[in-house]
C-alpha positions in Angstrom: -18.3 -33.9 -75.3 -16.7 -30.5 -75.8 -13.7 -29.5 -73.7 -13.5 -25.8 -72.8 -10.2 -23.9 -72.6 -9.5 -22.5 -69.1 -8.7 -18.8 -68.5 -5.2 -19.7 -67.5 -4.6 -21.7 -70.7 -5.9 -18.8 -72.8 -3.5 -16.4 -71.1 -0.6 -18.8 -71.6 -1.5 -19.1 -75.2 -1.6 -15.3 -75.7 1.8 -15.0 -74.0 3.3 -17.6 -76.3 2.4 -15.5 -79.3 4.4 -12.4 -78.1 7.6 -11.9 -80.0 10.8 -12.5 -78.0 14.2 -10.9 -78.3 16.8 -13.6 -77.6 18.8 -13.0 -74.4 16.8 -9.9 -73.3 14.9 -10.1 -70.1 12.1 -7.9 -68.5 11.6 -8.4 -64.8 8.4 -7.0 -63.5 8.9 -6.0 -59.9 12.1 -5.4 -58.0 12.4 -6.6 -54.5 14.0 -9.9 -53.5 13.1 -11.8 -56.7 14.2 -9.0 -59.0 17.4 -8.5 -57.1 18.2 -12.3 -57.2 17.5 -12.5 -60.9 19.7 -9.5 -61.6 22.5 -11.1 -59.6 22.1 -14.4 -61.5 22.0 -12.5 -64.8 25.3 -10.7 -64.0 27.0 -13.9 -63.0 25.9 -15.5 -66.3 26.7 -12.4 -68.4 23.2 -11.8 -69.7 23.5 -8.9 -72.2 20.4 -7.0 -71.1 18.0 -7.1 -68.2 15.4 -4.5 -67.4 13.9 -4.5 -63.9 10.8 -2.4 -63.4 8.9 -1.5 -60.2 6.5 1.3 -59.5 8.2 1.9 -56.1 11.8 3.0 -56.6 12.8 1.6 -53.2 12.2 -2.0 -54.5 14.6 -1.7 -57.4 17.9 -3.6 -57.1 20.8 -1.6 -55.9 22.8 0.1 -58.7 26.2 -0.8 -59.9 28.5 0.3 -62.8 26.3 -1.7 -65.2 22.9 -0.5 -64.1 21.0 2.8 -63.6 17.6 3.9 -62.5 15.2 5.8 -64.7 12.5 7.9 -63.1 9.3 8.0 -65.2 7.2 10.4 -63.2 
């Protein structure tokens, strides 16, 4: 009996193959989760966190160590 790979397993497998830069984080989407992660990263002195969101209003509030880039 042949066992097929699920679509989720295939996506996880493809993500595991992407090269990673140690201690660098990309957060897709601002809002509450992005803001909470950014606060956690600041407390733990993460060297680089990039938060992206298509709506500028959802990006975490700026500080001395962060800035917003407008792409359009």
